[in-house]
C-alpha positions as CSV (number, residue, x, y, z in Angstrom):
1,M,181.0,109.9,-51.5
2,S,183.1,107.8,-53.8
3,R,181.7,106.4,-57.0
4,M,181.5,102.6,-57.0
5,S,181.7,100.3,-60.0
6,G,181.9,96.5,-60.2
7,D,182.4,94.4,-57.2
8,I,182.4,95.9,-53.7
9,D,185.7,94.8,-52.2
10,S,186.9,97.2,-49.6
11,A,185.5,98.2,-46.2
12,E,185.4,101.8,-47.5
13,E,183.2,100.7,-50.5
14,I,180.9,98.7,-48.1
15,S,180.6,101.7,-45.8
16,A,179.8,104.0,-48.7
17,F,177.2,101.6,-50.0
18,E,175.5,101.3,-46.5
19,E,175.1,105.1,-46.0
20,N,171.7,106.6,-46.3
21,Q,169.9,103.3,-47.0
22,T,166.3,102.7,-46.0
23,F,164.8,99.2,-45.5
24,L,161.6,99.1,-47.5
25,A,160.4,95.5,-47.6
26,L,161.1,91.8,-47.2
27,V,159.5,89.4,-49.6
28,A,159.4,85.7,-49.2
29,L,157.9,83.2,-51.6
30,K,157.0,79.6,-51.2
31,D,155.8,77.4,-54.0
32,P,152.9,75.2,-52.9
33,I,153.5,71.5,-52.6
34,R,151.3,69.5,-55.0
35,D,148.3,68.1,-53.3
36,N,149.2,64.5,-53.8
37,M,152.8,64.6,-52.8
38,K,152.4,63.6,-49.2
39,K,150.2,60.7,-50.1
40,M,152.7,59.5,-52.8
41,V,155.6,59.7,-50.3
42,T,153.6,57.8,-47.7
43,E,152.6,55.1,-50.3
44,A,156.2,54.8,-51.5
45,K,157.5,54.4,-47.9
46,D,154.8,51.8,-47.2
47,A,156.0,49.9,-50.2
48,N,159.5,49.9,-48.8
49,I,160.8,52.2,-51.6
50,A,163.9,54.2,-50.6
51,L,163.3,57.8,-51.4
52,S,165.9,60.3,-52.3
53,M,165.4,63.9,-53.3
54,I,167.8,65.8,-55.5
55,S,167.4,69.6,-55.7
56,G,169.2,72.6,-56.9
57,D,167.9,74.6,-54.0
58,N,169.8,75.7,-50.9
59,L,170.3,72.8,-48.5
60,M,167.9,74.2,-45.9
61,T,165.2,75.0,-48.5
62,A,165.4,71.5,-49.9
63,A,165.4,70.0,-46.4
64,A,162.3,72.0,-45.5
65,V,160.5,70.7,-48.6
66,A,161.6,67.2,-47.9
67,C,160.2,67.5,-44.3
68,D,156.9,69.0,-45.6
69,V,156.2,66.1,-47.8
70,G,157.4,63.4,-45.4
71,I,160.7,62.3,-47.0
72,I,162.5,63.2,-43.8
73,S,161.2,63.7,-40.2
74,K,161.1,66.9,-38.2
75,Q,163.9,65.4,-36.1
76,E,166.0,64.8,-39.2
77,F,165.3,68.3,-40.4
78,N,166.5,69.7,-37.0
79,R,169.7,67.6,-37.4
80,I,170.3,69.3,-40.8
81,K,169.7,72.7,-39.2
82,E,172.3,71.9,-36.5
83,G,174.8,70.7,-39.1
84,E,174.6,67.1,-38.0
85,S,173.3,65.7,-41.2
86,S,176.0,64.1,-43.3
87,D,174.0,60.8,-43.3
88,I,170.7,62.6,-44.2
89,A,171.4,65.5,-46.5
90,M,174.4,67.1,-48.3
91,D,175.1,70.0,-50.5
92,A,177.1,69.9,-53.7
93,S,180.5,70.4,-52.0
94,V,180.0,67.2,-50.0
95,F,178.4,65.4,-52.9
96,R,181.5,65.9,-55.1
């Protein structure tokens, strides 16, 4: 087996890295949404306040949170998942 250092660039290095690997676990974390967030979003919408969310998270993570608190609908979340969301959500490359 070849010794690897630095970035894994070649197919040979990837193959060497993949040999004799055992999958041990998958860990997922989700921060709880604050108790009053859904109520605050509803009250803001009822007051005709336009809501925008800016996040450093991955687009899908941010969209899921926005859906959970009611900033966007489930239908809008599905549009984001399908890539049909330029009017709903954008990542940094589009924002620039």
